[in-house]
C-alpha positions in Angstrom: -46.4 19.8 -94.7 -45.5 21.7 -91.4 -47.1 25.0 -90.4 -45.5 28.3 -89.5 -47.2 29.3 -86.5 -46.8 33.0 -87.0 -48.4 33.4 -89.7 -51.2 35.5 -90.0 -54.5 34.7 -89.4 -55.7 35.6 -93.0 -53.1 33.0 -94.3 -54.5 30.4 -92.2 -57.8 31.2 -93.8 -56.2 30.7 -97.2 -54.2 27.2 -95.8 -57.8 25.9 -95.1 -59.4 26.5 -98.7 -61.7 29.7 -97.4 -65.0 27.2 -96.2 -68.0 29.1 -95.5 -68.2 27.5 -92.1 -64.8 29.5 -91.0 -65.2 32.3 -88.8 -63.0 35.1 -87.9 -63.1 37.3 -85.1 -61.4 40.0 -83.0 -62.1 40.5 -79.4 -60.7 43.4 -77.1 -59.1 42.6 -74.1 -59.7 43.8 -71.0 -57.0 46.3 -72.1 -58.6 47.2 -75.1 -55.9 45.6 -77.0 -57.1 43.6 -80.1 -56.8 38.9 -80.1 -58.3 37.2 -82.8 -59.9 34.1 -82.6 -60.9 31.9 -85.4 -63.6 28.4 -85.2 -66.1 26.6 -87.5 -69.6 27.9 -86.9 -71.6 24.8 -85.4 -68.4 22.6 -84.2 -67.2 25.3 -81.5 -68.9 27.5 -78.8 -66.2 30.6 -78.6 -68.4 31.8 -76.1 -66.2 30.8 -73.1 -63.0 32.1 -75.2 -64.6 35.5 -75.0 -65.5 35.7 -71.9 -61.5 34.9 -70.8 -60.0 37.4 -73.2 -62.6 40.1 -72.4 -62.0 39.6 -68.4 -58.1 39.6 -68.8 -55.2 41.7 -69.8 -53.1 40.9 -72.9 -50.0 40.0 -70.6 -52.0 37.6 -68.6 -53.6 35.4 -71.7 -51.7 32.9 -71.5 -52.5 29.3 -72.1 -53.3 28.6 -68.3 -55.6 31.1 -68.4 -57.6 29.3 -71.1 -57.5 26.1 -68.7 -61.4 27.0 -67.6 -62.6 27.9 -70.7 -62.1 24.2 -72.1 -59.0 21.7 -72.9 -55.5 23.9 -74.4 -53.7 22.1 -77.1 -50.5 22.9 -78.8 -49.3 22.1 -82.3 -46.6 20.4 -83.1 -44.8 18.8 -86.5 -47.2 15.8 -86.5 -50.4 17.7 -86.2 -50.8 21.6 -86.7 -52.8 23.8 -84.7 -54.7 24.7 -87.5 -56.3 20.7 -87.1 -57.9 21.1 -83.8 -60.4 22.9 -85.9 -62.3 19.9 -86.9 -61.9 18.7 -83.3 -64.3 21.6 -81.6 -61.4 24.1 -80.8 -61.3 27.6 -81.0 -57.6 28.8 -82.1 -56.1 31.9 -79.8 -54.3 34.7 -82.1 -52.8 36.6 -79.5 -49.9 39.0 -80.2 -46.5 38.1 -80.2 -47.2 34.6 -79.0 -47.6 31.4 -80.8 -51.5 30.4 -81.1 -53.1 27.5 -79.1 -55.7 25.6 -79.2 -59.2 25.7 -76.8 -61.5 22.5 -77.6 -64.7 24.3 -76.7 -67.2 21.7 -78.9 -70.8 23.2 -79.3 -72.6 20.1 -81.3 -76.7 19.8 -81.2 -77.3 17.0 -78.9 -80.2 14.4 -78.6 -82.1 14.3 -75.2 -81.8 10.3 -74.3 -85.2 8.7 -75.8 -86.6 5.2 -75.7 -85.5 3.5 -78.7 -87.0 3.0 -81.6 -85.9 -0.7 -82.7 -85.8 -1.9 -79.1 -89.1 -0.4 -77.6 -89.3 -1.3 -73.7 -92.6 -3.2 -72.6 -91.4 -3.0 -68.8 -88.1 -1.1 -67.9 -85.9 2.2 -68.5 -87.4 4.0 -71.6 -84.0 6.1 -72.3 -82.2 5.2 -75.1 -77.9 5.7 -76.5 -77.5 9.5 -78.0 -74.8 9.8 -80.7 -72.4 11.0 -77.8 -70.1 8.6 -76.9 -69.2 10.6 -73.6 -73.3 10.5 -72.8 -73.7 6.9 -73.6 -70.7 6.2 -71.1 -72.3 8.4 -68.3 -75.4 6.1 -69.2 -74.0 3.0 -68.5 -71.8 4.6 -65.6 -75.2 5.7 -63.9 -76.2 1.7 -63.8 -72.7 0.4 -62.9 -71.3 3.1 -60.1 -68.3 0.7 -60.5 -65.2 1.9 -60.2 -63.9 -1.2 -61.8 -65.6 0.1 -64.7 -62.9 1.0 -67.4 -63.3 2.6 -70.7 -60.4 2.4 -72.8 -60.4 5.4 -75.9 -59.1 4.4 -79.4 -59.3 6.5 -83.3 -60.0 4.8 -85.9 -60.3 6.5 -89.3 -57.8 8.0 -91.0 -60.0 11.2 -92.1 -62.6 10.7 -89.6 -60.6 10.7 -86.5 -63.4 8.5 -84.9 -63.3 7.7 -81.0 -63.9 4.4 -80.4 -64.6 3.4 -76.4 -63.9 -0.4 -75.0 -65.8 -0.9 -72.0 -65.7 -3.6 -69.4 -65.3 -4.1 -65.5 -61.4 -4.7 -65.3 -62.2 -7.4 -62.0 -64.6 -9.4 -64.1 -63.7 -9.6 -67.7 -61.4 -12.1 -69.0 -57.9 -10.4 -69.8 -57.1 -12.1 -72.9 -60.7 -11.4 -74.1 -60.0 -7.3 -73.4 -56.6 -7.7 -75.2 -57.5 -9.4 -78.6 -60.8 -6.5 -79.1 -58.2 -4.1 -78.9 -55.9 -5.9 -81.2 -58.9 -6.4 -83.5 -59.6 -2.6 -83.0 -56.4 -1.4 -83.4 -55.6 -3.4 -87.1 -58.3 -1.4 -88.8 -56.6 0.9 -91.1 -60.0 2.7 -93.1 -60.4 6.4 -94.1 -63.7 6.7 -92.5 -65.7 4.9 -89.4 -69.1 5.9 -89.7 -71.4 3.5 -87.9 -70.5 0.6 -85.2 -71.7 -1.6 -88.5 -68.5 -1.2 -90.0 -66.8 -2.2 -87.2 -68.6 -5.1 -86.8 -67.3 -6.9 -90.3 -63.9 -6.3 -89.7 -63.7 -8.0 -86.6 -65.9 -10.5 -87.1 -64.3 -14.3 -86.6 -65.7 -15.6 -89.5 -66.4 -12.6 -92.2 -68.4 -14.7 -94.8 -71.1 -16.0 -92.9 -74.3 -14.4 -93.1 -74.6 -14.5 -89.1 -74.1 -11.7 -87.1 -71.4 -12.8 -84.6 -71.5 -9.9 -82.6 -74.6 -8.1 -81.0 -76.1 -3.9 -81.0 -77.9 -2.6 -78.8 -79.6 0.9 -78.1 -80.7 0.3 -74.3 -78.2 1.1 -71.5 -79.4 -1.5 -69.4 -79.1 -4.4 -72.1 -75.2 -3.1 -71.7 -74.8 -2.7 -68.3 -76.0 -6.2 -68.3 -73.7 -7.9 -70.7 -70.9 -6.0 -68.9 -71.7 -7.6 -65.8 -71.1 -10.9 -67.2 -68.0 -10.2 -68.1 -68.8 -9.2 -72.0 -66.9 -6.2 -73.6 -68.9 -3.1 -74.9 -67.4 -1.4 -78.1 -69.0 2.4 -78.2 -68.8 4.3 -81.4 -69.1 7.9 -81.2 -71.9 9.7 -83.3 -73.9 6.5 -83.0 -76.8 5.6 -80.7 -75.7 2.0 -80.9 -73.4 -0.1 -79.1 -71.9 -3.2 -79.4 -71.5 -6.3 -77.4 -69.1 -9.4 -77.7 -68.4 -12.2 -77.2 -72.4 -13.4 -78.2 -73.9 -16.6 -78.5 -77.1 -17.6 -81.1 -78.9 -17.6 -77.8 -78.2 -14.2 -76.9 -80.2 -13.0 -80.1 -83.6 -14.4 -79.1 -83.3 -12.4 -75.5 -84.7 -9.4 -74.4 -84.0 -7.4 -71.0 -87.5 -7.5 -70.5 -87.4 -11.1 -70.1 -85.7 -10.9 -66.9 -87.6 -7.8 -65.7 -91.4 -10.1 -65.4 -91.4 -13.5 -63.6 -89.9 -16.0 -64.8 -92.9 -17.8 -66.2 -93.6 -15.2 -68.1 -90.1 -14.7 -69.6 -89.8 -18.3 -70.3 -93.5 -18.0 -72.1 -92.1 -15.4 -74.5 -88.8 -16.8 -75.3 -90.1 -20.4 -76.0 -93.1 -17.8 -78.4 -89.8 -16.4 -80.3 -88.0 -19.7 -80.6 -91.0 -21.2 -82.3 -91.4 -17.9 -84.8 -87.7 -17.8 -85.5 -88.4 -21.9 -86.8 -91.4 -20.6 -89.0 -89.9 -17.9 -89.9 -86.7 -19.5 -91.9 -88.5 -23.2 -92.5 -91.9 -23.0 -93.0 -91.8 -22.1 -96.8 -89.3 -24.8 -97.6 -91.3 -27.6 -95.8 -94.7 -26.5 -97.3 -92.3 -27.3 -100.8 -91.0 -30.1 -99.6 -94.1 -31.6 -98.2 -97.1 -30.7 -100.8 -95.0 -30.5 -103.7 -93.2 -34.1 -103.5 -94.1 -35.6 -100.5 -97.8 -35.1 -100.3 -98.2 -38.9 -99.1 -96.5 -37.6 -95.3 -99.6 -35.6 -94.8 -102.8 -36.5 -93.4 -105.1 -37.3 -96.2 -107.6 -35.2 -95.8 -105.4 -32.2 -95.2 -103.4 -33.0 -98.3 -106.8 -33.5 -100.5 -108.0 -29.8 -99.2 -104.4 -28.1 -100.5 -104.5 -29.7 -103.6 -107.7 -28.8 -104.7 -107.6 -25.4 -103.8 -104.3 -25.5 -105.9 -106.2 -26.9 -109.2 -105.4 -24.4 -112.0 -102.4 -22.7 -110.9 -100.2 -21.8 -113.9 -97.1 -21.6 -112.2 -95.4 -24.9 -110.4 -95.2 -24.6 -106.6 -91.9 -23.4 -106.0 -92.4 -21.0 -108.4 -95.5 -19.4 -106.6 -93.7 -18.9 -103.4 -91.3 -17.2 -104.6 -93.5 -14.7 -106.1 -95.2 -14.4 -102.8 -92.2 -13.8 -101.0 -91.2 -11.8 -103.3 -94.4 -9.2 -102.9 -93.6 -9.5 -99.1 -90.4 -8.5 -99.4 -91.6 -5.7 -101.5 -94.0 -4.3 -98.8 -91.5 -4.8 -96.0 -88.9 -2.9 -97.6 -91.3 -0.2 -98.8 -93.2 -0.1 -95.1 -89.7 1.1 -94.0 -89.2 3.8 -96.8 -93.1 5.5 -96.3 -93.4 8.3 -93.9 -93.5 7.1 -90.3 -97.3 7.1 -89.1 -98.5 5.8 -93.1 -96.2 2.9 -93.3 -98.2 0.7 -91.7 -101.7 1.6 -92.6 -100.7 1.9 -96.2 -98.4 -1.3 -95.9 -101.2 -3.2 -94.3 -104.0 -2.4 -96.9 -101.8 -2.5 -100.3 -100.9 -5.8 -98.4 -104.4 -6.9 -98.3 -105.3 -6.1 -102.0 -102.4 -7.4 -103.4 -103.1 -10.7 -101.3 -106.7 -10.9 -102.5 -106.3 -10.1 -106.0 -103.8 -12.5 -106.7 -106.0 -15.2 -105.5 -108.7 -14.1 -107.3 -107.0 -14.4 -110.7 -105.5 -17.1 -109.8 -102.3 -16.9 -109.8 -101.4 -18.0 -106.2 -103.1 -19.9 -104.1 -105.0 -19.4 -100.7 -102.6 -22.1 -98.8 -99.3 -20.0 -100.8 -100.5 -17.1 -99.4 -101.1 -18.5 -95.4 -98.0 -20.1 -95.3 -95.9 -16.9 -96.9 -97.7 -14.8 -94.2 -97.0 -16.8 -91.4 -93.6 -16.7 -92.1 -93.7 -13.2 -92.5 -95.1 -12.3 -89.6 -92.8 -14.6 -87.4 -89.7 -13.2 -88.6 -90.2 -10.2 -86.4 -90.8 -12.8 -83.4 -86.9 -12.1 -82.6 -85.8 -8.9 -80.6 -82.8 -8.4 -82.4 -83.5 -6.9 -85.9 -79.8 -8.5 -87.6 -80.6 -12.2 -86.8 -84.6 -11.7 -88.7 -82.5 -10.8 -91.6 -80.1 -13.7 -91.2 -83.3 -16.0 -91.2 -84.9 -14.1 -94.4 -81.5 -15.3 -96.4 -81.1 -18.8 -95.1 -85.3 -19.5 -95.4 -84.4 -19.1 -99.2 -81.9 -21.4 -99.2 -84.2 -23.9 -98.1 -86.6 -23.1 -100.2 -84.5 -23.7 -103.2 -83.2 -27.0 -101.6 -86.8 -28.1 -101.3 -87.6 -27.0 -105.0 -84.7 -29.1 -106.4 -84.7 -32.1 -104.3 -88.2 -32.3 -102.2 -88.4 -33.2 -98.7 -84.3 -34.6 -98.8 -83.0 -31.2 -100.1 -85.2 -29.6 -97.3 -83.4 -31.7 -94.6 -80.0 -31.7 -96.4 -80.5 -27.8 -96.5 -80.8 -27.9 -92.9 -78.3 -29.8 -91.7 -75.9 -27.9 -93.7 -76.9 -25.0 -91.7 -77.0 -26.5 -88.5 -73.4 -27.5 -89.4 -72.0 -24.4 -90.3 -73.8 -22.7 -87.0 -71.8 -25.2 -84.8 -68.5 -24.2 -86.9 -68.7 -20.5 -85.5 -67.2 -18.8 -82.9 -67.8 -15.3 -81.7 -63.9 -13.7 -80.2 -62.8 -17.8 -79.6 -66.0 -18.7 -77.8 -68.6 -21.2 -79.5 -71.5 -20.0 -81.3 -73.9 -22.7 -80.0 -72.8 -22.2 -76.3 -74.7 -23.5 -73.9 -76.2 -26.0 -75.9 -72.8 -27.3 -77.9 -70.7 -27.6 -75.8 -73.0 -28.0 -73.1 -72.9 -25.9 -70.2 -75.3 -26.2 -67.7 -75.1 -22.6 -66.0 -76.1 -21.0 -69.5 -79.1 -23.6 -70.1 -80.5 -21.9 -67.1 -81.1 -19.2 -69.7 -81.5 -20.1 -72.4 -85.0 -21.4 -74.2 -86.6 -20.8 -71.0 -85.5 -18.3 -68.1 -84.6 -19.2 -65.2 -85.6 -17.4 -61.7 -82.7 -15.8 -60.7 -82.3 -17.5 -57.6 -81.1 -19.9 -59.2 -78.5 -17.3 -62.2 -76.0 -17.3 -59.6 -73.5 -17.8 -62.0 -72.6 -16.0 -65.0 -72.4 -17.0 -68.6 -69.1 -18.9 -69.5 -69.4 -17.6 -73.4 -67.0 -14.9 -72.2 -65.1 -16.5 -69.5 -64.9 -14.2 -67.0 -62.6 -14.1 -64.0 -65.5 -13.8 -61.4 -67.8 -17.1 -62.2 -70.5 -16.5 -59.2 -72.4 -13.2 -59.7 -74.0 -13.5 -56.2 -74.4 -15.9 -53.0 -76.7 -18.6 -52.2 -80.0 -17.9 -52.2 -81.3 -17.9 -48.0 -84.0 -20.2 -47.4 -85.5 -17.9 -45.0 
């Protein structure tokens, strides 16, 4: 329904439903004539508008006079002026003039601080906040390049959430940028409150449990991805930024890998890779070998494990599932406990329950050791989403090993590998650089090659400029 711009301000209040945060003020101009303003408390700061009104005569209070206070907007048939209240505007009602809005946002902002989920051992300590423009400034400080492009979209019929597509215009592939914008503009939903909502919409395969995009709270990581020709998707009111496209290899990398010596960076990556293999495969392999194929183990080792399992009331796979469920409950409870007490209380409760289960004879010591190693290894990845994925796939291997033993474990592993090989992220194969083989990417995979050898950009995003630097000087 269109709005008559000449209705009294009180009628505007009634049309909005008289919200408790709507404030109406009458301000006197320099020549002592009344001017009414209205705004939503907490969203707008009326001070710049009040200063303009009190310092000018009524005849001088044109729209041009308020340009120093903020962006001036007029209502139209599609967007009545009152709707700008929800965007942090102050509306001015001057006598004998149509009302207009001045954007004077005033929202509490969090100071950039070290990210909670991506702690930095070496490197910058600042992290993204809940303002899209502040986040863009953190990237521009690291990339003061005129080719850094930020295209704005609005998604969400009710939330009208600002979304920015950020990339290097001369490096990023135009087809990739166009595809990102195409998928985002197709999203028709009432609200976008967090980047995870967008991630589900833009995935190549919407049924897979594997993350096909990457989120980060670290500006240095986003800047590094943009330098590689990738595209960053920023969402207003969210401290996480999405990176596309990605590969499985990217989920094992952290910015700190590039700040340490390449020997240390390579060692850390190898430890992460081994840790993820243990997280997904150790419980299933334990069931497959101990439960169905103990002859494949050394005799002394097999007899020791069998001796510790004498008198156990449950089959091995039930025993493992019980232990895994206990670990999942402790993990989830630890996340919900007040910070500062969660680690101490979680570790204490875990030790008590584990000791009690062994003493009562419901779970054997080897089972608890295997499940504990798997739980610790699941935290070795720098990306929390891939840790969740491995926890899900772990149960697939446990179930397959429970029914078919070692053959089931191998079959489950093959099916998981085949599924991963068939995935793509914005058209880029998920298993690059191993399949298809890319020598450039191999230099930055399980090992981290020296920077003077990484002179070409990874080809996952198909960048327009494949070279990132000149040949390393010998002298």
